[in-house]
C-alpha positions in Angstrom: 14.8 -50.0 43.2 15.0 -51.5 39.8 14.9 -50.2 36.3 11.2 -49.5 36.5 11.7 -46.7 39.1 14.2 -44.9 36.9 11.9 -45.2 33.9 9.0 -43.7 35.9 11.2 -40.9 37.2 12.3 -40.1 33.6 8.7 -40.1 32.4 7.7 -37.7 35.2 10.6 -35.4 34.6 9.9 -35.4 30.9 6.2 -34.6 31.6 7.2 -31.7 33.9 9.7 -30.3 31.3 7.2 -30.6 28.4 4.6 -28.8 30.5 6.9 -26.0 31.5 8.1 -25.6 27.9 4.5 -25.7 26.6 3.6 -22.9 29.1 6.6 -20.8 28.0 5.6 -21.2 24.3 2.0 -20.4 25.1 3.2 -17.2 27.0 5.4 -16.1 24.1 2.6 -16.6 21.5 0.1 -14.8 23.8 2.5 -11.9 24.1 3.0 -11.8 20.3 -0.8 -11.7 19.8 -1.2 -9.0 22.5 1.4 -6.7 21.0 0.1 -7.3 17.5 -3.4 -6.3 18.6 -2.0 -3.2 20.2 -0.1 -2.4 17.1 -3.1 -2.9 14.9 -5.2 -0.6 17.1 -2.5 2.1 16.8 -2.3 1.6 13.0 -6.1 1.9 12.7 -6.0 5.1 14.8 -3.2 6.5 12.7 -5.1 5.7 9.5 -8.2 7.5 10.8 -6.3 10.6 11.9 -3.7 11.0 9.2 -4.6 9.0 6.1 -8.3 9.6 5.9 -8.0 13.4 5.5 -5.3 13.0 2.8 -7.5 10.5 0.9 -10.5 12.9 1.2 -8.3 15.7 -0.2 -7.1 13.4 -3.0 -10.7 12.5 -3.8 -11.6 16.2 -4.0 -8.7 16.8 -6.4 -9.9 13.8 -8.5 -13.4 15.2 -8.8 -12.0 18.6 -9.8 -9.8 17.0 -12.5 -12.7 14.9 -13.8 -14.9 18.0 -14.0 -12.3 19.9 -16.1 -11.4 17.0 -18.4 -15.1 16.1 -19.0 -15.4 19.3 -21.1 -12.5 18.4 -23.4 -13.4 17.7 -27.0 -13.9 14.0 -27.6 -14.5 13.2 -23.9 -17.5 10.9 -23.2 -20.6 13.0 -22.8 -19.1 16.2 -24.2 -20.8 18.1 -26.9 -17.7 18.3 -29.1 -17.6 16.2 -32.2 -14.8 14.4 -34.1 -14.1 17.5 -36.2 -13.3 19.5 -33.1 -11.0 16.7 -31.9 -9.1 16.8 -35.2 -8.8 20.6 -34.9 -7.4 20.3 -31.4 -4.9 17.7 -32.5 -3.8 19.8 -35.5 -3.2 22.8 -33.2 -1.2 20.7 -30.8 1.0 19.5 -33.7 1.7 23.0 -34.9 2.9 24.2 -31.5 6.7 24.9 -31.3 8.6 24.1 -28.1 9.5 27.2 -26.0 13.2 26.3 -26.2 15.9 25.8 -28.9 16.7 22.3 -29.7 20.2 21.2 -28.9 22.4 20.6 -31.9 23.5 17.0 -32.1 27.2 16.3 -32.1 29.2 13.2 -32.7 29.7 12.7 -28.9 27.4 10.2 -27.3 26.9 12.4 -24.2 
């Protein structure tokens, strides 16, 4: 029972410990991947049930806004020329605000 026996015992124990630790790490990583996959499935299901209808509604609103603004003077493809654009800008400049402006005082607030 020399030093060789203790060395062999230490190598066997280290091998067993590393194997057990490796299996534990593998199990933890496998659980993380399993829960991540379940979470991603739930997220995709949530996107399909909740987000897709909202995006479709937003797309419909976008098409409505594009349809209305396409008829503005100066818009690409509209029949209005540059003179109508200038007239619209001049009318917008002449509009007074519907409120009285506040008188400025010496106070900064």
